N, C-alpha and C positions, 0 to 999 in steps of 0.2 A: 477407462482408457478409450470404450466404445463411447460410449454417454459423451463424454467432452467434442469427442470426432464428432458426434450427432450435433450437438448443440452449436458447435461449431460452424458446423457444414451449415445447416439452419438459418444461422445471425447473418453469413455470408453471400445468403441467396435473399435475406431480405434486404441487406445493402444493396444485392445488384437491381432488387427487384423496382426500390426504391431509394436509389442515389441520394436524393437533396433530401431524404428524412434520416437514414440511418447510417450511422456506421456499427463497429462493434469490436469490444474486446475480445481476446479468445480468453475462453477457461481450460486449464491442466487438471491432469488426474492427481494432483497432490495427497498424499505428501511421498509418489513413488516416483523418485529423478528420473529413470530410465524412460519411462512413460513422458512423464511430462516434456522431458524435454524434444524427445521424438514428437509431442504434439505440438510442441514451442515451433518448433520449425516447418512442421506442417501448417499450422494454422498463421507465420508471420510470410511465411517463404512462396507458399501457394495460395493461402485465401487471401494473402494480403491484410490481415489484422491488423487494426490501429494500435492495436495495443494486447497486453497481457494480462488479466485480474489474480488476483492471488490474496490469501485468505492472509493476515498477519500470522496465528498460528494456525495449524491443521495436525488433529490425533495428539496435541500437545506440541508439538515442535513449531521453534518459530523462524519465521524467516533470518535468516544470516546465521543457521544453523553448517557445521561443514558438508550435510550428508545432502544439501542443495548446489553445492560447490560448479558442480558439472552442468549446472542450469542458469548458475549467471553466465559463467563463462559463456553461453550459446544467447543467451538475451543482449552481454555486456557486448559480442561481435554485430548482434542485428540494430544496437542503438534502440533496443525495446522501451516502448513506452510502458510501465507496470503500477499501476493502481492495486492499493492494497485494501481491502476493509475488513474489519474485526471478526474474530469468531469469538467464541466463548471457550475460554480453556479451563482445563480440567481445577485449575490454583482457583478459580472466580466458582466453579460451579459450589468447591469444596468448604467456600466461606461459609455457605449456607443462608447468605442473607436473600433478605424477602425481594427486594430490588429490583424491578426484572433488568433484565441483562443489556438491553441498548440505553441505557440512562445512565448506566454507571461503566459495566466492565466490557463493554465494546470497546470503548477510550482506554482503559488498562492495555486492552490488544495491540490495540494501534500504535502506541507508547512503546510498549514492550518490543513490538516489532522494531519500530522505528530505531532506537538504540540498540537493539543486536544487530543490524545492519550494520549502524555506522562502532559498535566496538569489537566486532567479531574482524572489522576491518575489510566488510562485502565493499563499503562504497570507495573505498581508497584503490581497492585491486580494480574495480569494474567500474569506472566513472562512464561510462557511455550510455550507463541505463538509468532512464528518468525516471523516479519515481512519484507518485500520488497520490497524499494520503488522505483519504476522507475522513470525514466530520472534524476539520480542521485541524489533523494532527493529534488527534485525544486531547494529551496533556501535555503534548512535546511542546508550543510555544510559551506555554506558564511558564515551565521547569528546564527550559532552555540554560539560561543563566546556571542553574545550577548545575545540571549537565557537565558545563563546560569546568568544572572545578574537577572532571578528569580527566585534564589535561595535566595535571599536576601526579597524575600515576603513573606509571613508567608503563604497565600491560595494560593501559590506552593509550596512553601514546605509542605505541607500537605500531598498534592496531590503527590509529587514526592521526597520524602524525601532523597532518595540517589546520588540527585542533578541533572542538566538537562542534562549537556554531559553524564552522565552514562548512561541514557536512550536513548538520541541520539545514542550513540554507539553503542547500541546493533539492531539499525535498518542495517538490509542489502539494499545494492544501487546496482541498474543494472547502466549499463551506455546507454541505449537506446539516443538515437540523443544525446548525452550528453558527448562522447571520448572525449573532448576538451583537450588542457594543460590546458587551463582555471580552468574549472570543474575539472578535475581530483588532480590537483594538492593541490585544499583544500581537494576532498575527502580522497586524500594518507598523508593528515596532519591530519586527524579526527580520520581515521577510524583503524582498523586493515586489513592488502591488503584480507586476506579470507571472508569481509564481503563487498566484490564490486565484482560484479558479468554482465558478460557478457548478454548485451541486445542489438537487433537490431530493434528493434518496426514493423520490417518485419514482415507479408504484408501489415502494414496500413502505414508505411512509402515505398515510392517508392523505388524499387531494385538500383539502382545509389544512393540513398541519405546513404541506411543502406550499401552500398560499402564501403563511407566513414571512415566509422567506424570501 
């Protein structure tokens, strides 16, 4: 938690020094819920962070897990913007595939986290949180209709009574490393244009790759 605080205070200082150039999303010491709640409160209330960034899964635990309920309460109360970036889940590692994680498994992590937020009831219970999914939402736009079949399952309908597509369309989607006609056509068919946000993945993606977007 000390590292998270140091990072957030550094980012807040950068914004203060260069207010026309920078905003910042705060990091939290996940998966430790109590410490993450304290840091979220400090970052949003004191440092005035623009939002929070969370990994889709941390140490094998996905967003939507009951152990993060207290954090969801705090984020919802503050109408927080939460950006979800993927991580490598242990199940992805155990597959033993040679494909670099960022090409395939990152998209699985984002999709799993987004679906779990819906079927766990988090999006129904905490409607004030604004969620942004990286990389055009992983596979979520492509499988949205298939996921809507979950409306026929009582256990899913109990947690997501407004229907799967309603919750899917609440997400915001950035275009980082996903600005292809294939991904964009699916996304444009699914959500309002106001829910599609520019993303470049720079500096993690090299400049020549970012320029292609």
